[in-house]
N, C-alpha and C positions, 0 to 999 in steps of 0.2 A: 421515420418514426412509426410507420404503419404497423410494424411488428411489436410495438411496445405499448404498455399501459403506463399512465402516470401514477406513481405512488403518492397518494394524498393522505393528509391527516386532518380529521374534522377540526374546523376552526382556523385553518390556514389556507391561504389562497394559492401559494406556490407549491409545486411538487417537491418531494424530498428525494425522489429517485425515479428511475425508469425500469419497469418490470417487463421482461420478455413474455410474449404471449404463450410460449411453451410452458412457463412456470404457472401462468394463470390457469391454463388447461389442466395441468397436472394436479392442481390443488382444488379443482372443482369437486363437490360444491363448496364454496367458501362459507365459513361459519358466520353467525350473526354479528361477529365482531367487525365484519367488513361489509361494504356494499360495492357492487360492480355497476358501472355505467358504460355499457359497450359503445354507445354512440360517442360519448366524449373520451372513451378509453381511460376512465378514472377507476382506480382501485383505492377505496377510501377506508382508512382505519377509524373505528369509533371506539370510545372507551367511556365507561361510567364508573366513578366520576372522571372528569376530564383533567387528570393530573399526570405528572411524569411517571409515578409508580404504576398507575392503572394502565397507562399506554404501554409501559414496559411489560407488564404482565400479559397484556393482550398480544403483543408481538411475540413474546416467549412461548405462549401457548400455540400460536400459529407455527412458529419455527419448529417446535417439538413435534407437531403433527407432520410437518414436511420431512423431518428427519425419520420419524417412525414409518412413514409410507415410502421412503426411499427417494423422495424428490430432491433432498439435499443429502450428500454422501457422508457428512461428518458432523459432529457436534463439537464446537470449539471450546466450550466451557469458559469463555472469556467474553465479557460484556464490552461493547463498543458504543460510543455515543452517536446520536443523531441531533444535529443542531438546525435551528431555523435560519432563514436568510438574514435575520438580524442578530444571530448569535445565541439565541435562547436554547437551553437544553430541553429537548422535547421528549426523548426516551432513550433507553439503552436496548441493544439487541445482541444476541449471541453472534459471534463472528461468522457463523455459517450463513447468516442472512445478508451479509454485506453485499455480495455479488448478486444474488437473486433479486434483491430489491434495488440494486443500482444506486445506492446512496453515496454521498461524499464521505470517504474515509480518510484517516490521518495516520501517517507513519513517520518513522525516523530511519535514516540511512546514513551510515558512516563509512568513510574510506580511511583505513589506517595504513601508514607508510613508515618505512625506515629510511633514514638519510645516511648514505654511505659517502665516503670521501676517498678519492683516488686521483693521484697527480694534481692535487689541490683543486679538484673539481668535485662539487657536491652533486650527487644524483639521488633520486628517490626510487625505492622499490616498494611495491604495494602487496599487502596481504590479501589475496583473492581466494575466497572459498569455493569449493565445488559442492553443490547441493547433493544431499543424500539421494541415492537412486530409489529409495523408498518413499520420497516425498510425493505427495499427491500432485502437486503442481511443479512443472519444470524440473523433473528429476534429472540429476546429473549435470545441470547447467551451471555456469559461473554466476557469481552473485557479488554484492557489495560485502565489505568485511563483516559488518553486522547490520542488522536492521529488523524492524518489526512494527506492528501497529500499536497505536496509542490505546490503552484501555480507558474506560470511562473514568473521568476525574484525574487522569495522569498527565503531568506536564511533559513536554517534549524532552527536556533535559533529564528528567527522572527515567523516562522510557529508554533513552539511549544508554544511560548508565546501567539499567537493568539488562538490556539486550546484550551489551558488551560483556557483562558478567556471564549471562546464560549461554550465549552463542560462542564466545571466544575465550572465556576464562580470564577476562581482564578485571583486575581488582577495581571495585567501585571507587575507591579513593583516587586511584590513578586516573580513571576516566574523568571524574569531576574536576581534577586539577588541570588536565591537559587537553581535553576535547575543545574544539573550536567550532562555533556555529557559522554556517556558510550560506544562509538564506533558505529558500524554498523552491520546490518544483510544484506545478499543478498541471494535471493532464487528464485526458479521458482515453479509454480504450474500448474497442468494440467486441471484446471477448472477456469472459470471466477467467479466473485463475485456473479453473479446471478445463478450459478450452471450449466451454459452451457459449452459445450466442447470448449476448447481454451487454451491459454497459458497466464499465469501471470508471469511477471518478475519484481521484486521490490527490491529496496534498502530502508532499514529502518535506519534512524538515531535514536539512542536510548538515552533516558534520564531517570534519576531518580531524585526525589525531595522529601525532607522531609517536612511535613507540621505539624503545631502545633496540639496538642491533641484536642483542641476545634474546629478545623476547620472541616467543613463538606462540601464536594463538592456539588454544586447545578446544576442539569440538566438545561441548559439554551436554548438549540436549538432544543429540541424535539427528539433528537437521543438516549437519555438515559432514561430508565424507572426508575432506582434507582441506588444509590451507596451503596455498602455494605462494611463494614470493616471486613476483613478476615485475619486470621493467615496463616502462611506459610503452615501448614499442610492442611488447608482447600483449599488453592490454588492448592497444589499438588494433592489433592483428586479430585478436579474439572477438572484438566488437565487429569488425568487418566480416568475420566468418559467421556471425550470429550465434556465438557460443554463450552469450550472457542472457539471463532472464530478461524479458522485454523491458520492464520498468527500470531494472538496474542498469540497462544500457543507457537510459536517459540520465541516471545519476552520474554515470561516468562521462557522458557527453557534457553535462554541466561542469564537471571538474575540468575537462579539457578546454572548455571555453573560458572558465574562470581563471585559468592559469596561462592563457594565451597560446595554448598548444594548437587549438583550432581558432582561427580568426578569419577576418574578411579577406585576407590575402590568399588563404589556402582553401577556403570553403565558400563557394558562391551562394550557397543556400543559408548562410549564417543567420540572417534576419528571420527567415521562416522557421529555422530550427529553434531559435530562442523563443519565438512567439508560441510555438507548439509546446514548449516546455513550461510556459507560464500562462495557461488558459485561465480565464475567469470562469469559475465553476458556479455560475448562477443558473440553476435549473429553472426552466419555464415551460409553459404549455404552448405548443406550436399551433 
């Protein structure tokens, strides 16, 4: 943790994220909305008055400055929430700040499949998208059928319905009727989505959905180059070759464990794998 500062918010004892020292340096001098304690490695947000909207305004002002000076490379124009360790809504921030501030973010991911029957044996094939080569993060890599981050105030079920329509052209009514919740993943990674040093902490809400044989997902928002129908052996092969976006590989591993394709008989690291996919994301000062 020597390369990180703790993202603190005035009035709260626990950190809300871990900020890499390179981001700290790039934003110097920090405005009077913030205080820096180099000894404790605290970066603390202050706001007056001390309420959700004021904290949101202070964060948005900081992120707009980071965008204008090139420290962050894009402006998401979507607000994402920050919660306290007890679940309280503390502030909202533009999505461009999720990685630099190393906060816990929340997302939905769905695997859609077609059931085919041959010789009285049912098999599943999966709709796997290839990310657009113009995507900032992981261009051209394989992904989950649909997925995305929860906006502030959005429920997971509403998010997956929205993402299925936006990314795959799935009618909202169909998703609401057929999608099945399959638990969660929680994990941390030591790099940001654009490959920089940092910390990612994310909770994924997982879903599966069967679609009819004649249905073909349609890329609607420019984020997907193509959808491919793949058998489970093809999916596993692509996972082994590292062709999936990193966090999507975990979503697929969760599917393989959930359906008994990966088990204690064929994977000696099963316990460790499952533990790493269900981290307790309780940030603390070391």
